[in-house]
N, C-alpha and C positions, 0 to 999 in steps of 0.2 A: 398493161402487163410489162411492156418494155421498160417504162420508166421505173417501175418497182424493181425490176431486175437490175437496172443500172444503179439504183439507190442502194440495193442490198450489196452489190459488188463493191461499190465505193465504201460502204461501211466496213466490209471485210478487209479491204485493202488498207484503210486508215487504221484499223485495229492492229494490223501487222507492223505498223511503223513503231520504232522505239519511242519511249516516252520523251527522250531527249530531243526529238524532232518537233515536239509541240512547243508552243510559246510558253516561256517560263515567267513566273512572277519575279520581279526584280527586288532584291534587298539592297538598299543604299546604306553603305557604311560611312558615317561622318567621322573624320579623323582630324583632331587638332594637334598641333605641335605641343605636346605636353609631356616632356621628359619626367620620369623614366618610362612612361607608358608608350609614347610615340616620339620618335626622334626624326625630324625632317632634315636637319642640317648638321654639319660638323663631322668629327671623326667617328662618332657612334651612330651615324645615320642608319636607320633600319634595324637597330639593335634594341629598341624598346620592347617591353613585354607584349604590348598589343601588336607591334610590328611583326613579332614572331608567332603570336597566337592566331592572328587573323587568317593567314594562309591555311592553317590547320582547320579552323572553323569552316572556311569556305570549301575546303576539300571534302568535309563531311556533309555538305549540303549541296550536292550536285543537281538537285531538283530545282534550284533557284539560279537566276542570273544575278551576278553580283556586280555592284558598282561601288568603287571606292572614291570618295570625294574628300579632298583636304579642304578644311574650312578654318576661318579665324574664329576667335571667341565669340564675337558678336553674332556671326552667322549660326554658330552652334546653339547659342541661347535662343535665337529667333526660331530655329527649327524645332527645338524642344518645346517651345510654347505653341507653335503652329505647325503641327505635323502635316505632311503633304496629303491632299485629298486625292481620291481616285482620278480626278481630272488633271492633277498636277503631279507628274512623276517625281519631281525633285523640287524641294522648296529652297534650296541653297545654291548659291553660285560657287563654283570652284574657287579655291584660294588663289589669289594672284600673288606675284612676287612682291608687290608693294603693300599688300594687306598684312595686318599684324594680328 
């Protein structure tokens, strides 16, 4: 009886928590330096179409955790051919300064 009461109490307390406190599924956004969509360097950094659209999209999907990863062309192609499995949260390495 005592265990059932504790279980019921725990269920009630968990149901009162906001949905934002639960673990969220992660969306990984892969971005390439591809003007005019995305601009990583130079005087127009951050002024590409996707540079400006992505924050708006993210704001409209608060139920997800968002990860933005800058990748080079090779990594983007590899990821599109081999999407991550549930056991692999991300299939691409972040773009390094020396990568192209």
